[in-house]
C-alpha positions as CSV (number, residue, x, y, z in Angstrom):
1,M,-32.3,-52.9,-51.5
2,H,-34.9,-51.6,-49.6
3,F,-35.2,-49.8,-45.9
4,P,-38.1,-50.0,-43.7
5,R,-40.5,-46.9,-44.0
6,D,-40.2,-46.1,-40.3
7,D,-36.4,-45.9,-40.6
8,V,-36.5,-43.6,-43.4
9,L,-39.2,-41.4,-42.0
10,A,-36.9,-41.2,-38.7
11,L,-33.8,-40.2,-40.9
12,H,-35.9,-37.7,-42.8
13,E,-37.3,-36.3,-39.2
14,R,-33.2,-35.8,-38.0
15,I,-32.3,-34.4,-41.4
16,N,-34.7,-31.9,-41.2
17,A,-34.0,-31.1,-37.3
18,M,-30.3,-30.6,-38.3
19,E,-31.1,-28.6,-41.2
20,G,-33.5,-26.1,-38.7
21,Q,-30.3,-25.9,-36.2
22,V,-28.0,-25.4,-39.0
23,K,-30.0,-22.5,-40.4
24,E,-30.5,-21.2,-36.4
25,M,-26.9,-21.2,-36.0
26,N,-26.0,-19.4,-39.3
27,Q,-28.6,-16.8,-38.1
28,R,-26.7,-16.4,-34.7
29,L,-23.2,-16.3,-36.4
30,D,-24.2,-13.8,-38.7
31,L,-22.1,-10.6,-38.4
32,K,-24.3,-8.6,-40.9
33,D,-27.3,-9.1,-38.7
34,D,-26.7,-6.3,-35.6
35,T,-29.1,-8.6,-33.4
36,A,-27.4,-12.0,-34.3
37,W,-25.1,-13.5,-31.4
38,A,-21.8,-13.4,-33.1
39,A,-22.4,-9.3,-34.2
40,T,-23.3,-8.4,-30.4
41,I,-20.2,-10.4,-29.0
42,E,-17.9,-8.7,-31.9
43,A,-19.6,-5.3,-30.8
44,R,-18.5,-6.0,-27.1
45,L,-15.3,-7.0,-28.1
46,V,-14.7,-3.9,-30.1
47,A,-15.8,-2.0,-26.9
48,G,-14.0,-3.6,-24.9
49,T,-11.0,-3.3,-27.1
50,S,-11.7,0.6,-26.8
51,E,-12.1,0.4,-23.1
52,L,-8.8,-1.4,-22.5
53,E,-6.9,1.5,-24.7
54,R,-8.6,4.0,-22.9
55,L,-7.3,2.7,-19.9
56,R,-4.0,2.2,-21.0
57,A,-3.8,5.7,-21.9
58,A,-4.8,6.8,-18.4
59,A,-2.7,4.4,-16.5
60,E,0.4,5.8,-18.8
61,D,-0.6,9.5,-17.8
62,A,-0.8,8.6,-14.2
63,R,2.4,6.8,-14.2
64,R,3.7,9.9,-15.8
65,A,2.2,12.3,-13.5
66,N,3.4,10.1,-10.4
67,D,6.9,10.2,-11.9
68,D,6.8,14.0,-12.4
69,A,5.6,14.2,-8.7
70,H,8.3,12.1,-7.4
71,R,10.8,14.0,-8.9
72,Q,9.2,17.4,-7.7
73,L,9.4,15.8,-4.1
74,A,13.1,15.1,-4.7
75,R,13.8,18.4,-5.7
76,D,11.8,19.8,-2.6
77,A,13.7,17.6,-0.5
78,E,17.2,18.5,-1.5
79,G,16.1,22.2,-1.5
80,A,15.0,21.7,2.1
81,A,18.2,19.8,3.0
82,A,20.5,22.5,1.5
83,R,18.1,25.2,3.6
84,M,18.8,23.3,6.6
85,A,22.5,22.9,6.0
86,E,22.8,26.8,5.4
87,D,20.6,27.3,8.6
88,A,23.2,25.4,10.5
89,R,26.0,27.3,9.2
90,V,24.3,30.7,10.1
91,L,23.4,29.1,13.4
92,N,27.1,28.2,13.9
93,N,28.2,31.5,13.1
94,V,25.9,33.0,15.6
95,R,26.9,30.7,18.3
96,E,30.7,31.6,17.6
97,L,29.7,35.4,17.7
98,V,27.9,34.8,21.0
99,R,30.8,32.9,22.6
100,F,32.9,35.5,20.9
101,F,31.1,38.5,22.8
102,K,30.8,36.4,25.8
103,E,34.6,36.1,26.3
104,A,35.2,39.4,25.5
């Protein structure tokens, strides 16, 4: 069985074009070639992953510092409240003394 020459030539051109596209795709996806698209994407992914880890560590450090600051503020507030209570007791004692001397 024979095929028309034009059909065979058109099919041959399409096959050649597809082979060129496959070669181009292989070049773009070659991870060994630093200029290839896939290698560039992988390098960006690695850089993004390391940046993400750095940001996670920074966020964890900030969270710890925030927790420490809150604990310190709570201790300071408790200390201030204790001092105010003690000052109130001293003032009450002073008032009692003043009242005592006024009455005497």
